[in-house]
C-alpha positions in Angstrom: 0.1 0.0 0.0 1.2 3.4 -0.9 0.2 5.4 2.2 0.1 9.1 0.2 -2.4 7.6 -2.2 -4.0 5.9 0.6 -4.2 9.3 2.6 -5.8 11.0 -0.2 -8.3 8.5 -0.7 -9.3 8.6 2.8 -9.7 12.4 2.3 -11.9 11.9 -0.5 -13.9 9.3 0.5 -14.7 11.2 4.0 -15.5 14.7 2.7 -18.7 14.5 4.1 -17.5 14.1 7.8 -14.7 15.4 9.9 -12.2 13.1 9.7 -9.0 13.4 12.0 -5.1 13.1 11.4 -5.5 10.1 13.9 -8.0 8.5 11.9 -6.3 8.7 8.7 -3.1 7.5 10.2 -4.5 4.6 11.6 -6.3 3.4 8.4 -2.8 3.9 7.0 -1.0 1.9 9.2 1.3 4.5 10.4 1.5 7.0 13.1 0.0 10.6 12.9 3.6 12.3 13.1 4.7 9.5 10.3 1.9 10.7 8.2 2.3 14.3 8.6 6.0 14.1 7.5 5.7 12.0 4.6 2.5 13.6 3.2 4.0 16.8 3.4 7.3 15.7 2.0 6.0 14.0 -1.1 3.0 16.4 -2.0 4.1 19.7 -0.6 0.8 19.9 1.3 -0.2 19.7 5.1 -2.4 16.9 5.2 -5.1 18.1 7.5 -5.0 21.8 5.9 -5.4 19.7 2.3 -8.5 18.0 3.7 -10.3 20.9 5.1 -9.9 22.9 1.8 -11.3 19.9 0.1 -14.5 19.4 2.2 -14.9 23.3 1.9 -14.4 23.4 -1.6 -17.0 20.8 -2.3 -19.4 22.6 0.1 -18.8 25.6 -1.9 -19.9 23.6 -5.1 -23.1 22.4 -3.2 -24.0 25.8 -2.3 -23.6 27.2 -6.0 -26.4 24.8 -6.7 -29.0 26.7 -4.4 -29.1 24.1 -1.6 -32.0 25.6 0.7 -30.7 24.4 3.9 -27.1 25.7 5.0 -27.5 24.0 8.5 -28.2 20.5 7.1 -25.1 20.9 4.7 -22.9 22.2 7.3 -23.8 19.1 9.7 -23.6 16.9 6.6 -19.8 17.7 6.2 -18.7 17.5 9.8 -19.5 20.9 11.3 -21.5 21.0 14.7 -23.3 24.2 13.8 -23.9 26.5 11.2 -22.1 29.1 13.0 -18.9 26.9 13.1 -19.4 26.3 9.3 -20.0 29.8 8.4 -16.9 30.8 10.3 -14.5 28.3 8.6 -15.8 29.2 5.1 -15.3 32.6 5.8 -11.8 32.2 6.8 -10.9 30.1 3.9 -13.0 32.0 0.9 -13.3 35.3 2.5 -17.2 35.3 1.8 -20.2 33.7 3.4 -21.6 30.5 2.4 -25.0 32.6 1.7 -23.3 34.6 -0.6 -22.0 32.0 -2.5 -25.9 30.2 -2.5 -27.4 33.5 -3.4 -25.2 34.4 -6.3 -25.3 30.6 -7.3 -21.8 30.6 -8.7 -18.2 30.1 -7.8 -16.5 33.2 -9.5 -13.5 34.3 -7.6 -13.4 31.3 -5.0 -10.1 29.6 -4.8 -11.3 26.0 -5.0 -8.7 23.0 -3.9 -8.9 20.1 -6.4 -8.1 16.5 -5.6 -4.6 15.5 -5.5 -3.9 13.1 -8.2 -1.4 10.4 -7.0 -0.7 7.4 -8.9 2.5 5.2 -9.6 4.2 7.3 -12.0 6.0 9.5 -9.1 7.4 6.3 -7.9 11.0 5.3 -8.9 12.8 2.0 -9.1 15.7 2.7 -6.3 18.4 0.9 -5.3 18.1 -0.9 -2.1 19.4 1.4 0.3 22.4 1.2 2.8 21.5 1.2 6.5 23.9 3.1 8.5 24.7 4.5 12.0 25.5 8.4 11.9 27.4 10.6 14.5 25.6 13.7 15.5 26.0 16.4 13.3 25.9 20.4 13.5 24.9 21.9 10.6 25.4 25.9 9.9 23.2 27.5 7.4 19.9 29.4 6.5 16.8 28.4 8.0 13.4 29.4 6.9 9.8 28.2 7.8 7.2 27.7 5.1 3.6 27.1 5.0 3.1 23.8 3.0 1.8 25.3 0.0 5.0 27.5 -0.3 7.9 24.7 0.2 8.6 25.4 -3.8 10.5 28.2 -2.5 13.2 26.1 -1.1 15.5 26.4 -4.4 15.5 30.2 -3.9 16.4 29.5 -0.5 19.5 27.5 -1.7 20.3 30.3 -4.0 20.7 32.5 -1.1 22.8 30.2 0.8 25.0 29.9 -2.1 26.6 33.0 -1.5 28.0 31.9 1.8 29.8 29.0 0.0 33.4 29.0 1.4 32.7 31.6 3.8 31.6 29.7 6.9 34.1 29.1 9.6 34.9 25.5 10.8 33.2 23.8 8.0 33.7 20.0 7.9 34.3 18.5 4.4 33.3 19.8 1.2 29.4 18.5 1.1 26.3 20.5 1.6 23.1 19.3 3.7 19.5 20.1 3.4 17.4 19.1 6.3 13.6 19.2 7.0 13.8 20.1 10.8 10.4 19.9 11.5 6.5 19.4 9.9 3.7 20.8 11.8 0.1 21.4 10.9 0.3 24.7 12.5 3.5 26.2 11.4 4.5 24.4 8.2 7.9 23.0 7.2 11.4 24.3 8.9 14.0 23.8 6.4 17.7 24.4 6.7 20.6 24.6 3.7 23.8 24.0 5.5 27.3 22.7 5.8 28.5 21.0 8.6 30.5 22.4 11.1 32.8 21.4 13.9 31.4 24.3 16.2 29.7 27.4 15.8 32.2 30.0 16.7 32.7 33.1 14.4 29.5 32.0 12.5 27.7 35.4 10.6 24.7 36.4 12.5 22.9 36.1 9.2 23.1 32.0 9.8 21.9 29.5 12.3 22.8 26.2 13.3 20.8 22.8 13.6 21.9 20.1 16.1 21.4 16.7 14.3 21.4 13.8 16.8 23.1 10.4 16.0 20.7 8.3 14.0 20.2 5.2 11.9 19.5 6.5 8.6 18.2 4.3 5.2 20.4 5.9 2.7 19.2 6.4 -1.1 21.7 7.3 -3.6 20.1 9.0 -6.5 22.3 9.4 -9.5 20.1 11.5 -11.4 19.3 15.3 -11.4 17.8 17.5 -8.6 14.5 17.3 -10.3 14.0 13.6 -8.9 14.1 14.8 -5.6 10.8 14.5 -4.7 9.9 11.3 -6.3 12.8 9.9 -4.6 11.6 10.7 -1.2 8.2 10.0 -2.1 9.3 6.2 -3.2 11.2 6.2 0.2 8.4 7.2 2.3 5.5 5.7 0.7 6.9 2.5 -0.9 10.1 1.4 0.6 9.5 2.1 4.4 6.2 0.6 5.0 7.5 -3.0 3.1 10.9 -2.8 5.1 10.7 -3.9 8.6 11.5 -0.3 10.0 9.7 2.7 11.1 10.5 6.0 10.5 12.5 7.8 13.6 11.9 11.5 14.4 15.2 12.6 13.3 15.4 15.1 10.5 15.4 13.6 6.9 18.6 14.5 5.3 19.5 15.6 1.7 23.0 15.0 1.2 24.9 16.8 -1.6 28.5 15.5 -2.3 31.4 17.4 -3.8 30.4 15.9 -7.3 26.9 17.8 -7.1 26.8 20.6 -9.3 24.2 23.3 -7.8 24.6 25.4 -11.2 23.3 22.4 -13.4 21.6 20.3 -10.8 23.6 17.1 -11.9 25.7 14.8 -9.8 23.4 13.0 -7.9 22.3 13.4 -4.3 21.6 11.1 -1.3 18.2 11.0 0.8 18.8 9.7 4.3 15.5 8.5 5.7 15.8 8.1 9.4 14.5 4.6 10.7 14.4 2.4 13.9 13.2 -1.0 14.5 9.7 -1.3 15.5 
């Protein structure tokens, strides 16, 4: 089972009720933190924000048909009252349900369409190596993104490139990307970085992140940087559920060795997926 496809299916199959993250995770056979991280990594969306947006978008379509009883619609899609539904609808679309019903049109509403996930994003990856890694101290640029905005990560790397060769106490000649956290409320906190032996003399514009010792499933991807998301998607959604391991809470690491060319995106990269035995 591809857990990402299953999560989308659960959302689409439950648009008429307020299904929880715990419900979806349980039906997918994984923990809520695992599903939150995996879904955001693969799709670029917050799972529960996506679920909420889908329910409200379908409600808007029903309203535009002129449904007479808004309270019944609100209860039908999992809201406890007319007021709760109206508040959520106005916060999401900027207008009231009544205005959409009365106008009988969806003009100017930013509707959320279903995500389409099939087997095509999955790659055939070589079996990963399972390796224990010591703690690392990363130094670089940290930025927090709403899930819908993580497409801005490449521009974050462009900003970080200006610091190449200027960071003191650098260890080696490799670069790292790390998704430090995923939360429904704050989104994704991401760092572009190098490893350093200590933080002394670090420019004030840069920050550090301590990565604890962990065991990783290390996937080597020899292809172009544009294969990043399908590589992560295959690791999260296909390999891990069948591996006998479970995800650890340590950040997922992107590793770019000296051979990686940041101008062309060629040279290959590695995905370090933190794992532990159940």
